[in-house]
Each structure stands twice: as C-alpha cells, then as structure tokens.
Steps between C-alpha positions, in 0.01 A plus 500: 500500500409590144319824416124448500526179701237462771618596844498206736546587865631211700269383775651327802301190590527574874311827461123494536315561173193721512236538230671804346829311471326192359330712232829669412669161475219366281519803268872431456428137410215603269732739317757222465243256356393765250867551405533125446194502274657787303827305453683754714620275783874557464496784754311299764659346806329163526660439841344816645165430334504146639579638845212751473253226403627281784459785749141562390414136569703493822304799633159352409447695176497189279144566387599849381787346304292215356207718392733769368700258284180341374364843401819620328534179299130502408523862381805417291325199345202715403739708290650185352153373412418829331817484287402147392146613418636783284753277324426422131389140442807409297726594794284377788685173567836676495366765738356239737831311503695822565266604782504151656882485495514849650250404769702192599820705526348781705319260734829323578652836592199593715508156663866552586407813697215332685615144564657418834 
C-alpha cells in the first residue's frame, strides 16, 4: 500500500452488511472515483473496489451505489463544465476535446469497478 492511498478493508461476502457498513463501503468507492477523476488511480486496487461494489449490490444496497455514482459523476462534470465556460474562445475546442477524452478514459475505469 502506498502512502496516502485510501484504506480498503476487505469485506467477506458471507457476512451480513448493515447500513453502517454499506455507507463505509460506499465512501471508499466514492473516494476511489474521485481519485480516478484526479488521475491518481495508480494506488487503487480495482479488484477490491470491484468486490466492494459487488457486495453492495449483493446485500441490496444497489440503489445507494447507483445514486452515489450518479451524484459523484454529476458533481465532477459540473466542474468540467465550469472549466469549459471559463476557457478563452480560441482554446475552447481544444479544451472540449481534452475534457471529452478525459471523460471517456475515467468512465472506462469507473465502469471496470462497477461492471459484473
């Protein structure tokens, strides 16, 4: 584990998951998605994140996961929109292309955590 990397506690799928555990698991995934958006994903364990997302769905917390991911991505895109709004006209197309390419890359990484 690298210094400053988020702490991911392994959850055994046979254990019951209560609301406190589901919220802790979601916060871990939320932190990871934010790290992906900040291009700081090298310290993340995608296998553990995948397992955490799977366990949330398995234990009937899929709505928490879905709504949480939707909110985190929407918040990130608001910041992206603001950077495009503030971009000078002569650089707008370059900025849009850069942001679109970045979005595609980060969404593939997020998909890899959530797809099973």
